[in-house]
Legacy VTK file of the C-alpha trace (Angstrom):
# vtk DataFile Version 3.0
C-alpha trace
ASCII
DATASET POLYDATA
POINTS 309 float
-124.663 34.134 -43.624
-125.065 36.036 -40.395
-122.997 34.865 -37.454
-125.242 33.968 -34.507
-124.820 36.096 -31.406
-122.909 34.426 -28.585
-125.004 33.096 -25.769
-124.887 34.880 -22.405
-123.805 32.910 -19.354
-126.600 31.414 -17.364
-128.121 33.652 -14.726
-126.997 32.418 -11.260
-129.705 31.273 -8.971
-129.677 33.796 -6.135
-132.428 33.750 -3.574
-133.471 36.740 -1.498
-131.078 35.814 1.307
-128.092 35.774 -1.080
-129.075 39.130 -2.560
-129.442 40.657 0.903
-126.014 39.402 1.944
-124.365 40.770 -1.212
-126.084 44.103 -0.765
-124.934 44.356 2.864
-121.345 43.752 1.668
-121.682 46.511 -0.919
-121.758 44.181 -3.960
-124.373 45.264 -6.566
-126.644 42.485 -7.765
-127.086 42.592 -11.557
-126.956 40.186 -14.451
-127.718 40.892 -18.143
-131.084 39.746 -19.471
-131.234 37.143 -22.249
-132.416 39.644 -24.828
-129.723 42.259 -23.985
-127.188 42.707 -26.766
-123.628 41.629 -26.093
-121.345 44.367 -24.887
-119.591 46.345 -27.625
-115.815 46.356 -27.338
-114.522 49.833 -26.492
-112.703 50.804 -29.703
-112.300 54.161 -31.427
-113.727 52.851 -34.660
-116.493 50.208 -34.730
-115.466 47.085 -36.644
-117.669 45.300 -39.222
-120.718 47.408 -38.487
-123.389 47.805 -41.196
-123.622 51.341 -42.534
-127.303 51.655 -41.721
-126.963 50.464 -38.081
-126.833 53.171 -35.442
-124.167 53.221 -32.789
-126.638 52.269 -30.086
-129.889 50.465 -30.619
-132.964 51.191 -28.544
-134.442 47.952 -27.221
-137.958 47.206 -28.424
-140.851 48.402 -26.320
-141.855 44.847 -25.549
-138.519 44.176 -23.856
-138.450 44.392 -20.081
-136.742 47.552 -18.895
-133.336 46.933 -17.392
-132.610 48.242 -13.963
-129.919 50.857 -13.746
-126.629 49.583 -12.461
-125.460 51.635 -9.533
-122.200 53.401 -10.240
-121.169 53.302 -6.605
-121.603 50.753 -3.873
-124.566 51.408 -1.602
-123.589 53.019 1.638
-123.500 50.597 4.512
-125.320 51.607 7.674
-122.982 53.084 10.233
-122.155 50.479 12.883
-123.486 51.157 16.313
-120.712 52.283 18.590
-120.821 52.092 22.319
-120.205 55.571 23.662
-116.890 55.785 25.495
-117.040 55.606 29.243
-117.157 58.991 30.891
-113.710 60.093 31.953
-113.597 60.495 35.688
-112.780 64.003 36.787
-109.351 64.469 38.312
-109.387 63.804 41.990
-109.303 66.648 44.451
-105.927 67.498 45.877
-107.049 66.384 49.318
-108.929 63.102 49.550
-109.855 60.774 52.351
-107.066 58.816 53.996
-106.835 55.551 52.002
-106.939 52.119 53.542
-104.323 49.476 52.858
-104.959 45.707 52.542
-102.339 45.047 55.221
-104.429 46.984 57.756
-107.366 44.561 57.726
-108.261 43.417 61.232
-106.068 45.973 63.012
-107.419 48.506 65.504
-108.174 51.868 63.935
-105.055 53.729 65.084
-102.733 50.844 64.261
-104.403 50.456 60.863
-103.856 54.143 60.151
-100.189 53.879 61.119
-99.767 50.867 58.828
-101.442 52.778 55.991
-99.028 55.688 56.504
-96.023 53.365 56.395
-97.260 51.858 53.119
-98.314 55.196 51.598
-97.152 56.225 48.115
-99.518 59.174 47.552
-96.713 61.600 46.660
-93.116 61.498 45.477
-91.727 61.863 49.009
-92.286 58.134 49.477
-89.554 57.408 46.927
-86.803 59.042 48.988
-87.776 58.156 52.543
-86.113 55.663 54.840
-89.110 55.449 57.189
-92.528 57.025 57.238
-93.324 58.751 60.544
-97.009 58.266 61.472
-96.759 59.578 65.051
-96.526 58.215 68.573
-97.907 58.718 72.037
-100.945 58.087 74.201
-103.899 56.668 72.291
-106.285 58.716 74.471
-104.419 62.003 74.812
-105.452 65.339 76.232
-102.747 67.073 74.188
-102.074 66.693 70.463
-98.728 68.205 69.442
-98.505 68.722 65.669
-95.276 69.572 63.857
-94.548 70.128 60.199
-92.460 67.263 58.776
-89.861 64.697 59.860
-86.187 65.604 59.827
-83.141 63.475 59.146
-83.129 61.663 62.484
-86.905 61.122 62.387
-86.590 59.649 58.903
-83.962 57.239 60.184
-85.860 56.083 63.284
-89.482 56.403 62.134
-90.435 58.411 65.249
-91.442 62.097 65.499
-89.279 64.719 67.212
-86.244 62.574 68.089
-83.482 64.918 66.897
-82.241 68.083 68.601
-85.665 69.696 68.120
-87.232 66.681 69.812
-84.925 67.034 72.795
-86.030 70.645 73.178
-89.673 69.564 72.909
-89.107 67.055 75.724
-87.810 69.862 77.946
-90.799 72.037 77.041
-93.186 69.196 77.942
-91.336 68.603 81.216
-91.784 72.277 82.090
-95.531 71.753 81.569
-95.357 68.638 83.794
-96.068 66.457 80.795
-94.158 63.675 79.068
-94.351 61.658 75.881
-96.934 58.885 75.862
-98.574 60.329 78.990
-101.702 62.158 77.869
-99.670 63.446 74.882
-99.626 62.357 71.234
-97.065 63.787 68.797
-97.553 63.834 65.015
-96.611 65.787 61.902
-98.621 67.150 59.002
-96.190 65.514 56.550
-95.362 61.890 57.293
-92.232 61.616 55.089
-89.114 63.749 55.160
-88.855 66.393 52.409
-85.410 66.457 50.749
-82.865 68.628 52.581
-85.533 69.436 55.192
-87.131 71.960 52.851
-90.599 73.339 53.478
-93.411 71.009 52.373
-95.155 71.943 49.131
-98.936 72.546 48.905
-99.302 69.310 46.924
-97.496 67.330 49.616
-99.604 68.895 52.372
-102.794 68.135 50.428
-101.753 64.515 49.895
-100.770 63.922 53.523
-103.154 66.042 55.597
-106.003 63.456 55.455
-103.868 61.207 57.647
-103.586 63.974 60.236
-107.324 64.648 60.152
-107.993 60.947 60.625
-105.646 60.949 63.611
-107.580 63.832 65.165
-110.835 61.918 64.714
-109.419 58.761 66.315
-107.472 60.400 69.147
-110.099 63.024 70.063
-107.693 65.261 72.000
-108.880 68.075 74.235
-106.447 70.661 72.805
-104.102 70.980 69.828
-100.736 72.745 69.887
-99.606 73.512 66.323
-95.837 74.041 66.147
-94.712 75.945 63.070
-96.483 77.914 60.369
-97.344 74.981 58.104
-98.888 72.956 60.917
-100.909 75.946 62.138
-102.149 76.965 58.693
-103.062 73.405 57.703
-105.190 72.848 60.789
-106.723 76.323 60.750
-107.762 76.101 57.092
-108.989 72.509 57.380
-110.832 73.447 60.555
-112.572 76.425 58.985
-110.885 79.084 61.131
-109.099 80.620 58.115
-109.724 80.865 54.397
-107.042 79.828 51.937
-106.438 83.488 51.037
-105.975 84.443 54.685
-103.614 81.535 55.203
-101.366 82.754 52.385
-101.061 86.227 53.888
-100.751 85.617 57.632
-97.346 84.899 59.197
-97.073 82.745 62.283
-96.525 85.821 64.455
-100.094 86.922 63.644
-101.527 83.519 64.577
-99.904 82.958 67.950
-100.932 84.588 71.239
-104.605 83.614 71.097
-106.831 80.557 71.119
-108.385 79.450 67.833
-111.299 77.071 67.439
-111.145 74.435 64.702
-113.889 72.061 63.595
-112.372 68.766 62.490
-114.282 65.526 61.891
-117.238 66.641 63.972
-115.057 67.859 66.839
-114.763 71.456 68.005
-111.271 71.850 69.471
-109.191 74.749 70.811
-105.884 75.302 69.025
-102.839 77.281 70.081
-100.154 78.095 67.500
-96.518 78.541 68.494
-93.002 78.329 67.087
-91.438 75.034 66.057
-88.637 73.802 68.351
-86.238 73.738 65.386
-86.884 77.464 64.871
-86.282 78.102 68.575
-82.887 76.405 68.293
-81.978 78.868 65.551
-83.611 81.831 67.325
-83.204 81.367 71.115
-84.553 84.866 71.764
-88.020 83.672 70.724
-88.210 81.017 73.454
-89.974 83.457 75.779
-92.805 83.887 73.259
-93.086 80.142 72.841
-93.324 79.696 76.603
-96.096 82.315 76.747
-97.983 80.298 74.092
-97.627 77.130 76.139
-98.889 78.929 79.253
-101.911 80.060 77.222
-102.499 76.449 76.213
-102.275 75.259 79.830
-104.714 77.934 80.971
-107.120 76.889 78.220
-106.861 73.263 79.288
-107.488 74.151 82.930
-110.568 76.197 82.038
-111.901 73.351 79.955
-111.336 70.912 82.812
-113.010 73.278 85.279
-115.987 73.623 82.975
-116.365 69.852 82.787
-116.221 69.533 86.585
-118.847 72.264 86.978
LINES 1 310
309 0 1 2 3 4 5 6 7 8 9 10 11 12 13 14 15 16 17 18 19 20 21 22 23 24 25 26 27 28 29 30 31 32 33 34 35 36 37 38 39 40 41 42 43 44 45 46 47 48 49 50 51 52 53 54 55 56 57 58 59 60 61 62 63 64 65 66 67 68 69 70 71 72 73 74 75 76 77 78 79 80 81 82 83 84 85 86 87 88 89 90 91 92 93 94 95 96 97 98 99 100 101 102 103 104 105 106 107 108 109 110 111 112 113 114 115 116 117 118 119 120 121 122 123 124 125 126 127 128 129 130 131 132 133 134 135 136 137 138 139 140 141 142 143 144 145 146 147 148 149 150 151 152 153 154 155 156 157 158 159 160 161 162 163 164 165 166 167 168 169 170 171 172 173 174 175 176 177 178 179 180 181 182 183 184 185 186 187 188 189 190 191 192 193 194 195 196 197 198 199 200 201 202 203 204 205 206 207 208 209 210 211 212 213 214 215 216 217 218 219 220 221 222 223 224 225 226 227 228 229 230 231 232 233 234 235 236 237 238 239 240 241 242 243 244 245 246 247 248 249 250 251 252 253 254 255 256 257 258 259 260 261 262 263 264 265 266 267 268 269 270 271 272 273 274 275 276 277 278 279 280 281 282 283 284 285 286 287 288 289 290 291 292 293 294 295 296 297 298 299 300 301 302 303 304 305 306 307 308
């Protein structure tokens, strides 16, 4: 008596939605048909098989063809990815003078001074005692620009208050000028460099926007640049020199004549001379510095005469 073939499990009832979900998850949908033979156990030698039965039987032609079972899961569609946001290019070394929340409601010059005191644009802010924005007449004829604060300036927060500042006061007195009387004094660098070293190009680039903003607000009639770094910064920013020329020219080649700089829509005469700190170390150069100041006074007088005419 022939043993009846075991019954297959019932085919699950899957609608089209179920099949679509399984296919999206990579699960192949297949179930054996009722007339498919039971699977043959994988053994080396077939057990209890009639001698005249082949290893594999071909299903009759009337049987419905069985769909091939995929050997691998169907590839899922690649998920849509939002392209990453474009990386902003690195900022230029010199950018516009930033505003600070604490400056809201203040007049322009006071707001700029508050922004300088709160500035952290370069590493000099980490070692300063006080930032030194500048001081003087808010409507000056003369803008005196130095290089960077020294030890005493860093302590008091005011420009030119050490020995070099005392010499500057005597120079202004010889010109019949005084601080806060038609004169404003500022520096290119607003924080003291360690050990009073020369400012680096990165520090000048980070701080010079404050100076340019001061020029725009003060609108002086003439600029006196004291020291090589102050002269080169203003001359390059004002278009009088290229960066290559600035690297090659010493201060001695810049003094003795009147330059014209274009800053923030203003066309201003500029006279370059030695820094008072250098004159303290080299007293023999004081005569040249006085000649530069006389040139500046003559330029101011000619400008005043032209306005009267």
